[in-house]
ZATISE-838993 format. One line per 2 residues: number of its first residue (from 1); for each residue x, y, z of C-alpha. Coordinates in steps of 0.05 Angstrom, whole numbers. Layout:
REM ZATISE-838993
NUM> X,Y,Z  ... .
REM end
This chain:
REM ZATISE-838993
1> 805,1794,-1116  817,1781,-1042 .
3> 759,1767,-996  746,1785,-923 .
5> 789,1749,-872  753,1700,-828 .
7> 755,1698,-752  819,1680,-715 .
9> 820,1628,-661  869,1657,-612 .
11> 835,1647,-545  877,1607,-498 .
13> 849,1553,-454  849,1586,-385 .
15> 905,1631,-409  954,1573,-407 .
17> 954,1549,-478  1016,1570,-517 .
19> 996,1539,-582  966,1580,-638 .
21> 900,1546,-655  879,1552,-728 .
23> 805,1541,-733  773,1606,-752 .
25> 831,1649,-774  851,1680,-840 .
27> 827,1640,-899  851,1670,-964 .
29> 799,1662,-1018  810,1627,-1083 .
31> 798,1670,-1145  731,1703,-1154 .
33> 681,1650,-1176  617,1691,-1176 .
35> 607,1671,-1249  609,1598,-1229 .
37> 552,1598,-1180  492,1591,-1227 .
39> 460,1524,-1244  472,1538,-1317 .
41> 546,1547,-1305  549,1482,-1266 .
43> 515,1444,-1322  563,1476,-1372 .
45> 622,1453,-1330  595,1383,-1327 .
47> 586,1382,-1402  657,1409,-1411 .
49> 686,1355,-1367  646,1302,-1403 .
51> 671,1328,-1471  742,1341,-1447 .
53> 756,1292,-1390  831,1307,-1391 .
55> 823,1382,-1381  851,1400,-1312 .
57> 823,1470,-1316  751,1446,-1322 .
59> 759,1403,-1260  790,1463,-1225 .
61> 732,1509,-1244  681,1458,-1220 .
63> 721,1450,-1155  715,1526,-1146 .
65> 640,1519,-1156  635,1466,-1102 .
67> 681,1506,-1056  636,1567,-1060 .
69> 577,1522,-1044  614,1496,-982 .
71> 615,1426,-1010  687,1409,-991 .
73> 683,1334,-1005  666,1347,-1078 .
75> 716,1404,-1081  770,1356,-1057 .
77> 751,1304,-1110  753,1354,-1167 .
79> 817,1388,-1146  850,1320,-1140 .
81> 827,1305,-1211  856,1372,-1234 .
83> 923,1357,-1200  924,1287,-1231 .
85> 914,1318,-1299  965,1375,-1288 .
87> 1008,1376,-1225  1046,1440,-1244 .
89> 992,1491,-1226  1002,1527,-1160 .
91> 930,1549,-1156  907,1476,-1154 .
93> 949,1463,-1092  927,1530,-1063 .
95> 854,1507,-1069  872,1439,-1040 .
97> 903,1474,-980  839,1513,-971 .
99> 799,1449,-969  845,1419,-917 .
101> 839,1483,-876  763,1478,-877 .
103> 769,1406,-853  819,1427,-799 .
105> 873,1381,-828  927,1433,-818 .
107> 988,1388,-831  959,1368,-898 .
109> 941,1440,-912  1013,1461,-898 .
111> 1040,1406,-944  994,1429,-1000 .
113> 1011,1503,-993  1086,1489,-990 .
115> 1077,1451,-1056  1041,1511,-1084 .
117> 1098,1556,-1059  1149,1514,-1096 .
119> 1110,1524,-1160  1098,1599,-1147 .
121> 1152,1622,-1099  1138,1697,-1109 .
123> 1062,1694,-1100  1048,1737,-1038 .
125> 983,1702,-1021  1018,1635,-1021 .
127> 1072,1664,-975  1021,1693,-927 .
129> 982,1628,-923  1044,1585,-916 .
131> 1069,1632,-861  1004,1624,-823 .
133> 1002,1549,-832  1073,1543,-808 .
135> 1052,1581,-746  992,1535,-735 .
137> 1038,1475,-740  1085,1508,-689 .
139> 1142,1518,-738  1155,1587,-711 .
141> 1223,1602,-742  1201,1581,-812 .
143> 1136,1621,-802  1175,1684,-784 .
145> 1221,1679,-844  1163,1666,-891 .
147> 1124,1725,-864  1185,1770,-872 .
149> 1187,1751,-946  1114,1767,-951 .
151> 1125,1835,-919  1176,1852,-972 .
153> 1124,1840,-1025  1064,1870,-989 .
155> 1091,1919,-937  1023,1951,-925 .
157> 982,1888,-917  955,1886,-844 .
159> 945,1811,-847  1020,1799,-844 .
161> 1027,1843,-783  968,1807,-752 .
163> 999,1738,-762  1067,1764,-738 .
165> 1032,1790,-676  1002,1721,-664 .
167> 1069,1689,-675  1101,1734,-623 .
169> 1043,1720,-576  1054,1645,-583 .
171> 1128,1656,-569  1108,1697,-508 .
173> 1142,1758,-538  1093,1808,-510 .
175> 1128,1870,-535  1131,1848,-607 .
177> 1061,1819,-603  1033,1887,-583 .
179> 1077,1923,-634  1053,1881,-693 .
181> 981,1879,-672  977,1954,-662 .
183> 1011,1963,-730  958,1918,-762 .
185> 903,1962,-730  936,2026,-754 .
187> 935,1998,-825  864,1973,-816 .
189> 826,2006,-759  766,1958,-764 .
191> 810,1895,-758  767,1856,-708 .
193> 814,1796,-706  872,1841,-685 .
195> 831,1870,-628  815,1799,-608 .
197> 888,1780,-605  902,1841,-562 .
199> 845,1821,-516  875,1751,-512 .
201> 943,1780,-495  918,1825,-439 .
203> 874,1771,-410  934,1724,-410 .
205> 974,1774,-369  917,1790,-319 .
207> 899,1857,-347  824,1847,-354 .
209> 805,1921,-358  850,1931,-418 .
211> 825,1866,-448  753,1891,-442 .
213> 773,1956,-475  801,1923,-538 .
215> 748,1869,-540  694,1922,-538 .
217> 729,1961,-593  731,1900,-638 .
219> 658,1884,-623  639,1953,-650 .
221> 661,1927,-718  639,1854,-711 .
223> 586,1847,-656  578,1772,-670 .
225> 653,1757,-667  655,1694,-625 .
227> 724,1701,-594  717,1776,-580 .
229> 654,1759,-540  692,1702,-507 .
231> 752,1745,-488  706,1799,-461 .
233> 670,1746,-419  736,1720,-393 .
235> 758,1789,-373  693,1800,-335 .
237> 703,1733,-302  773,1754,-279 .
239> 741,1816,-250  687,1773,-216 .
241> 631,1808,-252  590,1745,-261 .
243> 528,1776,-293  567,1811,-347 .
245> 610,1749,-359  548,1706,-367 .
247> 520,1753,-419  582,1749,-464 .
249> 592,1675,-452  521,1664,-477 .
251> 535,1706,-539  597,1665,-551 .
253> 558,1600,-543  503,1623,-590 .
255> 554,1643,-643  603,1585,-637 .
257> 586,1525,-591  654,1495,-605 .
259> 685,1545,-556  672,1496,-500 .
261> 704,1540,-446  648,1590,-456 .
263> 594,1537,-449  629,1510,-386 .
265> 628,1576,-349  559,1592,-376 .
267> 536,1525,-349  567,1540,-281 .
269> 536,1608,-275  468,1582,-298 .
271> 474,1526,-247  485,1578,-193 .
273> 419,1609,-214  383,1543,-202 .
275> 368,1532,-276  393,1460,-277 .
277> 362,1438,-342  391,1497,-380 .
279> 458,1489,-346  458,1415,-366 .
281> 453,1435,-439  515,1480,-434 .
283> 557,1430,-395  539,1373,-442 .
285> 562,1417,-499  630,1426,-465 .
287> 638,1350,-460  625,1343,-535 .
289> 691,1379,-547  732,1364,-485 .
291> 716,1306,-439  765,1328,-385 .
293> 756,1403,-381  757,1432,-311 .
295> 699,1410,-266  650,1397,-323 .
297> 631,1327,-300  623,1350,-228 .
299> 574,1407,-244  538,1365,-296 .
301> 530,1310,-244  500,1361,-196 .
303> 451,1383,-251  429,1311,-259 .
305> 423,1304,-184  378,1364,-176 .
307> 334,1338,-233  329,1270,-198 .
309> 366,1236,-255  403,1193,-205 .
311> 435,1141,-250  463,1194,-297 .
313> 487,1234,-237  522,1173,-207 .
315> 558,1156,-272  578,1229,-285 .
317> 602,1241,-213  642,1177,-215 .
319> 678,1203,-276  691,1269,-241 .
321> 719,1232,-180  763,1188,-224 .
323> 790,1249,-261  808,1284,-197 .
325> 809,1237,-136  830,1295,-92 .
327> 768,1336,-107  729,1328,-42 .
329> 665,1357,-68  662,1306,-125 .
331> 672,1249,-75  620,1276,-28 .
333> 570,1286,-84  585,1216,-112 .
335> 577,1180,-46  516,1223,-30 .
337> 480,1203,-93  503,1131,-86 .
339> 476,1128,-15  412,1160,-39 .
341> 405,1107,-93  420,1052,-42 .
343> 368,1081,6  318,1086,-50 .
345> 333,1014,-69  322,992,4 .
347> 259,1034,6  235,1003,-59 .
349> 252,934,-31  213,949,32 .
351> 156,977,-10  160,915,-52 .
353> 156,870,9  101,912,38 .
355> 65,911,-28  74,835,-33 .
357> 46,827,37  -11,873,21 .
359> -25,836,-43  -24,769,-5 .
361> -70,798,47  -115,825,-7 .
363> -113,758,-43  -132,722,22 .
365> -189,771,33  -210,764,-39 .
367> -213,689,-32  -252,697,33 .
369> -300,744,-2  -306,697,-60 .
371> -318,639,-13  -370,678,26 .
373> -400,701,-39  -405,629,-64 .
375> -434,607,3  -486,663,0 .
377> -500,647,-72  -508,572,-54 .
379> -553,591,4  -592,639,-39 .
381> -598,585,-92  -619,533,-41 .
383> -669,583,-11  -695,599,-80 .
385> -701,525,-96  -737,514,-30 .
387> -783,572,-44  -797,546,-113 .
389> -809,476,-83  -857,505,-31 .
391> -890,546,-85  -898,484,-128 .
393> -925,446,-67  -973,504,-54 .
395> -993,506,-126  -1002,430,-125 .
397> -1042,435,-60  -1084,491,-90 .
399> -1094,449,-152  -1114,388,-112 .
401> -1158,431,-66  -1192,461,-126 .
403> -1200,392,-156  -1229,367,-90 .
405> -1273,428,-86  -1295,417,-157 .
407> -1309,344,-141  -1348,362,-79 .
409> -1385,414,-119  -1401,362,-171 .
411> -1421,313,-117  -1465,366,-85 .
413> -1494,383,-152  -1504,309,-166 .
415> -1535,300,-97  -1581,359,-108 .
417> -1599,332,-176  -1614,263,-147 .
419> -1650,295,-88  -1691,335,-135 .
421> -1705,274,-176  -1724,237,-112 .
423> -1767,295,-91  -1800,296,-159 .
425> -1809,220,-155  -1839,226,-85 .
427> -1883,282,-109  -1905,241,-168 .
429> -1919,181,-122  -1955,226,-75 .
431> -1995,255,-132  -2006,184,-158 .
433> -2027,161,-89  -2073,220,-80 .
435> -2101,207,-149  -2113,134,-132 .
437> -2140,152,-64  -2187,201,-96 .
439> -2208,149,-146  -2221,99,-90 .
441> -2260,151,-52  -2300,166,-113 .
443> -2312,92,-125  -2334,83,-54 .
445> -2377,142,-59  -2407,118,-124 .
447> -2415,48,-96  -2451,71,-35 .
449> -2502,107,-72 .
REM end
């Protein structure tokens, strides 16, 4: 059972690329492996391989399991094991070609599918895929012959007309390109990839209105189709309808960032709106896939400049100037940012000198303050010591004064005591004298009688 075709990568770089780029184009599915997707099935396949390690079919079935899980490294390992066990099975080489396609190794994919074609020369799917891979590898004559053989087997298959249309487009055969692509659409009206190729054709030949028409038609069927959005954006850009172009470039970027042309113009238009940080993101994405595309370094350098990321701006603008020495704007921007950096370096040097002088001055003042502080502290200490010494002297004087006062008081008390004793002694002598006098008087009196 055939699965849905994947997206074609037919957009040309600035309408000047004549090579058919196979990134997202028709990938013809391997046989239906829905029954292989469960964990139980995987465990059963592992057990089968362990029990029958020489069975090529078991390795092939497990490779299908990994392929449906998008694990291409393991798919490659198992399909190689299957081929090693049995190299006469076309389907093994068909699957190997699919793995190489997913890894974008188109020469190896072609080699694998041609081997499958030798083993199954009448298999229409093998013919269609080999015709497409021959186209991708720019083997145009061989591709045309192979596709004619496929047409004989599947005359109603729109995919063959679609690839033939792309082949004619790459050969710049506009009439046949249109004829085959319109035939593919008649066979399959919802063929978004065919509408995309028509939009590519009309954009290439400066017919943007017609390109918009077919891109819009294809988007009705696949609104998220990356290259349909891209072609529509390119057509609007040719018509100088910047706002509309920006809308579809952004849809392209959100769907497939690898379309670096879209992120470049989206970055430019976003830059013009003054959204430098956002524009930086888009332009850096472009450089991831193409380091030399258009003026990417120039506009990215300006984004850095307006965000004051001067060193990044200088490096990026230097690259822009080296890529195109004749681009005056790049040179002006480069020397402008370089002079700005030099002026800032001089300003920083002046600020550094001024800061150093200020720091020296502050250090001198600090030392003066410290010296004055020490002097004041010494004076305060001396004054305090002097006050303490005076206080001690006063206390000593007060102590001595008190001692002297106490001594005088004691002397006075002693004097009073002695005076009192003297007075008492005098009083006693007086009393004794008076007593004796009285006795004498009485004796005289008694004697006279």
